[in-house]
VOGU-3710 file (C-alpha; in Angstrom, 3 decimals, decimal comma):
1> xxxxxxxxxx> 0,000/0,000/0,000  1,267/3,504/-0,758  2,522/5,403/2,286  0,044/8,189/1,539  -2,892/5,769/1,690  -1,758/4,336/5,005  -1,210/7,820/6,457  -4,621/8,901/5,149  -6,339/6,129/7,096  -4,337/6,847/10,233
11> xxxxxxxxxx> -5,073/10,569/10,016  -8,784/9,906/9,578  -8,878/7,537/12,538  -6,962/10,006/14,703  -9,320/12,774/13,650  -12,308/10,679/14,658  -10,933/10,074/18,119  -10,319/13,794/18,663  -13,435/15,241/17,056  -16,251/12,957/18,182
21> xxxxxxxxxx> -17,266/10,684/20,996  -18,350/7,255/19,739  -19,587/4,151/21,561  -17,731/0,905/21,958  -17,579/-1,739/19,167  -20,484/-3,559/20,765  -22,667/-0,514/20,063  -22,122/-0,200/16,347  -18,529/0,012/15,143  -17,564/-1,933/12,054
31> xxxxxxxxxx> -14,050/-3,296/12,360  -11,762/-4,455/9,570  -8,641/-5,938/11,102  -5,163/-6,201/9,638  -1,666/-7,507/9,964  1,358/-7,886/7,690  1,302/-10,559/5,027  4,085/-12,963/4,111  5,399/-10,608/1,408  5,558/-7,695/3,820
41> xxxxxxxxxx> 2,751/-5,760/2,154  0,881/-3,222/4,283  -2,542/-4,434/5,369  -4,617/-1,610/6,806  -7,094/-1,512/9,645  -10,296/0,471/9,268  -12,502/1,052/12,294  -15,597/2,857/11,123  -18,832/3,895/12,825  -22,260/2,744/11,750
51> xxxxxxxxxx> -24,447/5,147/9,810  -25,824/8,144/11,768  -23,413/7,460/14,615  -23,033/11,210/15,119  -26,591/11,236/16,427  -25,316/9,165/19,354  -22,804/11,856/20,372  -23,588/12,766/24,021  -23,489/16,439/23,106  -26,011/15,835/20,348
61> xxxxxxxxxx> -28,360/14,191/22,829  -27,740/16,980/25,311  -28,488/19,675/22,766  -31,596/17,827/21,624  -32,826/17,717/25,220  -32,075/21,421/25,572  -34,061/22,140/22,419  -36,994/20,226/23,858  -36,753/22,246/27,065  -36,633/25,490/25,096
71> xxxxxxxxxx> -39,693/24,377/23,155  -41,546/23,581/26,374  -40,571/26,945/27,857  -41,672/28,714/24,673  -45,063/27,000/24,822  -45,435/27,921/28,500  -44,603/31,556/27,786  -47,064/31,659/24,883  -49,769/30,294/27,167  -48,891/32,823/29,864
81> xxxxxxxxxx> -48,996/35,616/27,316  -52,405/34,485/26,067  -53,878/34,300/29,569  -52,330/37,616/30,613  -53,719/39,462/27,594  -57,148/37,924/28,140  -57,243/38,789/31,840  -55,801/42,255/31,280  -58,608/42,992/28,836  -61,142/41,856/31,447
91> xxxxxxxxxx> -59,573/44,161/34,062  -59,696/47,081/31,633  -63,354/46,398/30,908  -64,180/46,468/34,639  -62,042/49,527/35,378  -64,976/51,967/35,103  -67,112/49,708/37,264  -64,407/49,612/39,936  -64,191/53,448/39,897  -67,969/53,754/40,292
101> xxxxxxxxxx> -67,915/51,342/43,257  -65,036/53,274/44,778  -66,991/56,593/44,501  -70,089/55,077/46,108  -68,054/53,565/48,931  -66,404/56,928/49,647  -69,786/58,674/49,607  -71,246/56,088/51,989  -68,230/56,397/54,232  -68,448/60,209/54,340
111> xxxxxxxxxx> -72,230/60,327/54,740  -73,706/56,985/55,885  -77,256/58,479/55,883  -77,058/58,922/52,145  -76,992/55,127/51,735  -80,678/54,277/51,191  -81,984/50,786/50,332  -81,906/51,500/46,595  -78,326/52,782/46,532  -77,254/49,908/48,797
121> xxxxxxxxxx> -78,730/47,366/46,377  -77,063/49,175/43,482  -73,735/48,942/45,303  -74,260/45,232/45,979  -75,018/44,635/42,296  -71,838/46,382/41,243  -69,782/44,401/43,772  -71,354/41,191/42,434  -70,208/42,172/38,944  -66,707/42,478/40,308
131> xxxxxxxxxx> -66,647/38,985/41,868  -65,268/37,321/38,648  -62,118/39,322/39,292  -61,250/36,983/42,166  -60,386/33,916/39,988  -58,544/36,253/37,622  -56,393/37,392/40,528  -55,825/33,764/41,551  -54,719/33,007/37,985  -52,313/35,917/38,204
141> xxxxxxxxxx> -50,814/34,383/41,349  -50,431/31,007/39,595  -48,869/32,639/36,540  -46,465/34,537/38,770  -45,262/31,221/40,218  -45,016/29,762/36,710  -42,930/32,725/35,592  -40,617/32,115/38,537  -40,148/28,465/37,468  -39,550/29,501/33,842
151> xxxxxxxxxx> -36,956/32,014/35,009  -35,166/29,242/36,924  -35,255/26,888/33,941  -33,833/29,570/31,667  -31,032/30,159/34,169  -30,241/26,418/34,227  -30,292/26,280/30,435  -27,812/29,107/30,279  -25,457/27,271/32,635  -25,650/24,042/30,627
161> xxxxxxxxxx> -25,069/25,848/27,336  -22,054/27,604/28,813  -20,666/24,236/29,972  -21,132/22,758/26,481  -19,462/25,789/24,941  -16,480/25,402/27,277  -16,288/21,653/26,509  -16,301/22,266/22,758  -13,795/25,084/22,950  -13,533/27,223/19,859
171> xxxxxxxxxx> -15,515/24,847/17,625  -19,008/25,636/16,528  -21,096/22,521/17,145  -22,812/22,466/13,759  -19,501/22,993/12,001  -17,945/20,209/14,057  -20,845/17,864/13,377  -20,595/18,614/9,651  -16,886/17,807/9,689  -17,528/14,515/11,475
181> xxxxxxxxxx> -20,240/13,558/8,969  -17,872/14,296/6,089  -15,235/12,177/7,785  -17,727/9,367/8,256  -18,609/9,517/4,550  -14,930/9,327/3,594  -14,407/6,341/5,895  -17,365/4,465/4,462  -16,129/5,272/0,958  -12,745/3,891/1,953
191> xxxxxxxxxx> -14,358/0,727/3,303  -16,168/0,167/0,037  -12,808/0,096/-1,715  -11,618/-2,716/0,493  -11,501/-6,011/-1,288  -12,873/-9,300/-0,084  -11,290/-10,922/2,919  -11,291/-13,906/5,200  -13,540/-13,939/8,268  -11,448/-13,830/11,429
201> xxxxxxxxxx> -13,858/-12,619/14,091  -17,440/-11,756/15,043  -18,410/-8,976/17,450  -20,666/-9,209/20,466  -24,379/-9,307/19,552  -26,328/-6,073/19,107  -30,006/-6,692/19,890  -32,181/-4,501/17,660  -35,648/-5,672/18,675  -37,610/-8,496/20,283
211> xxxxxxxxxx> -40,641/-9,297/18,131  -42,495/-12,131/16,478  -42,351/-15,845/17,184  -39,355/-18,030/17,985  -38,493/-18,503/14,295  -38,294/-16,003/11,467  -36,081/-13,838/9,306  -35,362/-10,163/8,817  -33,093/-8,359/6,384  -32,190/-5,283/4,370
221> xxxxxxxxxx> -31,431/-5,291/0,657  -27,954/-6,688/0,017  -27,331/-4,696/-3,155  -29,224/-1,374/-3,353  -27,596/1,998/-2,469  -27,106/2,845/1,197  -29,669/5,655/0,904  -32,392/2,986/0,882  -32,795/1,897/4,500  -35,855/-0,341/4,241
231> xxxxxxxxxx> -36,098/-3,389/6,508  -38,157/-6,514/5,802  -39,472/-8,952/8,395  -40,958/-12,439/7,829  -42,273/-14,122/10,969  -42,343/-17,930/11,169  -41,074/-20,709/8,889  -44,263/-22,589/7,972  -46,690/-21,515/5,199  -46,099/-17,784/5,788
241> xxxxxxxxxx> -47,165/-15,217/3,212  -47,051/-11,886/5,088  -43,939/-9,722/4,577  -43,662/-6,438/6,493  -41,638/-3,646/4,900  -40,416/-0,897/7,250  -39,184/2,454/5,997  -36,063/2,542/8,192  -34,288/0,514/10,850  -35,566/2,975/13,450
251> xxxxxxxxxx> -39,144/2,320/12,304  -38,510/-1,417/12,556  -37,216/-0,986/16,105  -40,394/0,924/17,026  -42,726/-1,307/14,980  -44,141/1,629/13,003  -44,377/3,001/9,441  -44,609/-0,289/7,564  -46,474/-1,664/4,581  -47,551/-5,266/4,064
261> xxxxxxxxxx> -46,826/-7,531/1,115  -48,996/-10,633/0,781  -47,038/-13,176/-1,238  -48,946/-15,136/-3,891  -47,273/-18,363/-2,710  -46,381/-19,302/0,910  -42,778/-19,741/1,978  -40,890/-22,553/3,677  -37,996/-22,100/6,100  -36,209/-18,865/6,940
271> xxxxxxxxxx> -33,561/-18,796/4,200  -34,914/-15,778/2,340  -32,882/-12,908/0,909  -33,694/-9,469/-0,526  -31,445/-8,737/-3,496  -31,717/-5,678/-5,734  -35,349/-4,900/-4,899  -36,661/-8,475/-5,038  -37,341/-11,161/-2,449  -35,959/-14,630/-3,222
281> xxxxxxxxxx> -37,562/-17,436/-1,232  -38,337/-21,169/-1,230  -41,943/-22,011/-2,103  -43,714/-24,126/0,522  -43,601/-27,931/0,010  -41,391/-27,695/-3,089  -37,832/-27,069/-4,214  -39,007/-24,093/-6,279  -37,290/-20,729/-5,810  -39,482/-17,644/-6,314
291> xxxxxxxxxx> -38,357/-14,129/-7,195  -40,936/-11,615/-5,942  -40,514/-7,973/-6,962  -41,554/-5,555/-4,206  -42,296/-2,498/-6,338  -44,556/-4,283/-8,818  -45,845/-6,709/-6,153  -45,531/-9,578/-8,608  -43,586/-12,795/-9,181  -40,978/-12,164/-11,871
301> xxxxxxxxxx> -39,691/-15,732/-12,154  -39,788/-19,107/-10,414  -37,574/-22,101/-11,031  -37,091/-25,549/-9,540  -33,717/-26,187/-7,901  -33,074/-29,558/-9,477  -32,680/-32,417/-7,018  -32,782/-30,179/-3,934  -34,410/-31,673/-0,862  -37,390/-29,899/0,692
311> xxxxxxxxxx> -40,048/-30,228/3,399  -37,496/-31,150/6,132  -35,623/-33,690/4,013  -32,259/-31,987/4,553  -32,750/-29,105/7,037  -30,275/-27,492/9,393  -30,012/-29,007/12,868  -32,955/-26,931/14,132  -35,363/-28,223/11,455  -37,990/-25,696/10,422
321> xxxxxxxxxx> -38,128/-26,675/6,711  -34,707/-25,019/6,335  -33,740/-27,255/3,393  -32,979/-24,407/0,979  -31,079/-21,350/2,202  -30,793/-18,414/-0,203  -28,136/-15,763/0,436  -26,087/-13,024/-1,203  -22,574/-11,701/-0,783  -20,125/-9,424/-2,602
331> xxxxxxxxxx> -20,097/-11,779/-5,600  -23,769/-12,467/-6,184  -26,685/-14,731/-5,328  -26,293/-18,220/-3,838  -28,359/-21,239/-2,813  -27,224/-23,602/-0,059  -29,013/-26,960/0,058  -28,376/-30,663/-0,441  -29,517/-33,564/-2,562  -29,845/-37,315/-2,224
341> xxxxxxxxxx> -26,892/-37,999/-4,614  -24,775/-35,757/-2,368  -25,715/-37,956/0,619  -27,041/-35,013/2,621  -23,827/-32,976/2,352  -24,095/-29,228/1,817  -24,187/-28,131/-1,821  -23,463/-24,535/-2,883  -24,855/-23,199/-6,156  -24,281/-19,749/-7,590
351> xxxxxxxxxx> -27,479/-18,466/-9,240  -28,128/-16,058/-12,069  -30,362/-13,421/-10,373  -32,612/-12,750/-13,387  -33,382/-16,305/-14,517  -32,454/-18,258/-11,322  -30,398/-20,553/-13,526  -27,650/-22,475/-11,692  -24,282/-21,174/-12,928  -21,939/-23,391/-10,910
361> xxxxxxxxxx> -22,166/-25,924/-8,071  -19,803/-27,165/-5,343  -20,108/-30,162/-3,020  -18,644/-29,172/0,366  -18,683/-32,638/1,945  -20,129/-31,186/5,177  -23,348/-32,861/6,437  -26,131/-30,291/6,465  -27,969/-31,812/9,439  -24,825/-31,169/11,511
371> xxxxxxxxxx> -24,913/-27,455/10,696  -26,725/-24,898/12,813  -26,756/-22,181/10,127  -24,508/-20,921/7,316  -23,741/-17,727/5,412  -21,604/-16,561/2,481  -18,856/-13,909/2,669  -16,683/-13,206/-0,372  -17,594/-16,503/-2,091  -16,774/-18,488/1,050
381> xxxxxxxxxx> -19,408/-20,487/2,920  -19,111/-20,350/6,720  -20,969/-22,989/8,729  -21,836/-23,002/12,430  -21,734/-26,263/14,360  -24,975/-25,625/16,273  -27,982/-23,333/16,542  -27,884/-23,484/20,351  -25,749/-21,837/23,047  -22,024/-22,491/22,701
391> xxxxxxxxxx> -22,136/-22,462/18,903  -19,125/-21,338/16,879  -18,223/-20,932/13,220  -16,733/-24,352/12,643  -16,247/-24,883/8,904  -15,357/-22,776/5,859  -15,597/-23,784/2,204  -13,777/-21,634/-0,377  -15,505/-21,793/-3,756  -12,631/-19,893/-5,420
401> xxxxxxxxxx> -10,267/-22,811/-4,736  -12,803/-25,623/-4,133  -11,141/-26,265/-0,786  -12,193/-26,232/2,850  -10,851/-25,912/6,365  -12,154/-26,320/9,895  -12,304/-23,052/11,810  -12,757/-21,987/15,419  -14,446/-18,575/15,396  -16,569/-18,073/18,520
411> xxxxxxxxxx> -19,604/-15,829/18,735  -22,049/-15,168/21,549  -25,400/-16,898/20,930  -27,188/-14,679/23,438  -30,716/-16,124/23,204  -29,709/-19,750/22,566  -31,713/-20,564/19,426  -30,694/-19,132/16,052  -33,068/-19,917/13,188  -31,640/-17,499/10,628
421> xxxxxxxxxx> -28,129/-16,131/10,058  -27,259/-14,142/6,915  -24,479/-11,796/5,869  -25,215/-8,423/4,269  -22,299/-7,336/2,034  -23,578/-3,762/1,756  -23,402/-3,225/5,515  -20,869/-5,983/6,285  -22,859/-7,335/9,215  -24,588/-10,608/10,107
431> xxxxxxxxxx> -28,364/-10,542/10,523  -29,784/-13,185/12,877  -33,180/-14,199/14,235  -32,483/-15,589/17,693  -35,404/-16,968/19,695  -37,740/-14,083/18,828  -34,947/-11,466/18,915  -33,542/-9,636/15,913  -29,777/-9,364/16,392  -26,801/-7,967/14,456
441> xxxxxxxxxx> -23,123/-8,947/14,541  -20,260/-6,928/13,078  -17,574/-8,975/11,336  -13,791/-8,737/11,189  -12,272/-9,504/7,794  -8,583/-10,115/7,093  -7,826/-8,208/3,923  -4,888/-7,343/1,711  -5,241/-4,008/-0,063  -3,230/-4,068/-3,275
451> xxxx> -2,043/-1,031/-5,171  -2,238/-0,667/-8,934  1,382/-1,757/-9,255  0,834/-5,093/-7,460
//
């Protein structure tokens, strides 16, 4: 790697540590580890935040809370102003009445004999008209106390803002936030230039939501631009047809802002994948793969996966009609399954996304019923040895060299029953459905970055 490129990464990482406060890797960092290869080539490390990480900056939260307080104070002051104007108008309207009562009271005080029954009744009537002033005066007392509280809140806000200003020094917050966002964009652009690599580690689980039944699948599109943040959820593994499409990950977390797709054919298992705007899934009680287009809400193509077992003939260890597992990685669309001629061993087929034609097939020699789940990264199939607690990534098959090796990559199976585990190459994370919980894992990839002269 050129020295400039290495320094560029180091400078960006140093800038991040000095300009923003980010959470630990467990809370959303994406880590790409490195070392030095046998030829002595530089292999870089990129540690990059997840999208919108700047929103998690403590100062951002603090300023957002301050803005909410300011809004509340503004509403309180508007209400006080409305009540004060209303009551002031009432006092002005009764001003003449109060003067007339005052004159009569002075006259009666100076000459009590002048107060006859008629004038006394007239005085009583005028006093009665003034009685509504009492609640107005009580409201004034309440508003005076409210103004005192508002004054105290404003004083506290001023102190907090001064503390934030001192903490940030000479930087303007919006300018600083803009710089951090630009840096984040450059880091993500840099990550996209990284080539494929070998899986060397999995982060601690990040629980996004607890919803649905024990089994299911959830995913984002593995191919579309990062500006599209839709999330899809498919609850259950048996005869399901209802797909929920959420606008953003935040909406999915809150269970709001979603539309429903009702598939024309039910699904089997949890091995579905969304690829370039379409859902690919296994049709119930068949080895047929269906491509359903979300925008047109129609089936574009369906094709039988020749010889593939179905209906719990060759599932993963947890069962659930998981005979056919569809997935995508940096190099395209894949199907993981097995056949009777392959004696129940895992078969990998690369599919043509438009026609679903099988382009190439590999026999891994690994028994599918011994696998908990599997996923593809950079044309390599990684297999877990169990779906239960204590599972680890145990086996890797490299389609580029038609070779395999046994691995020992641990990961924390927090909820002890994984029924779906898929890699998303766009985000470089693992999506899992774990006993009714939707969970993410960041991955660590060993990568060699080659220059044009290599």
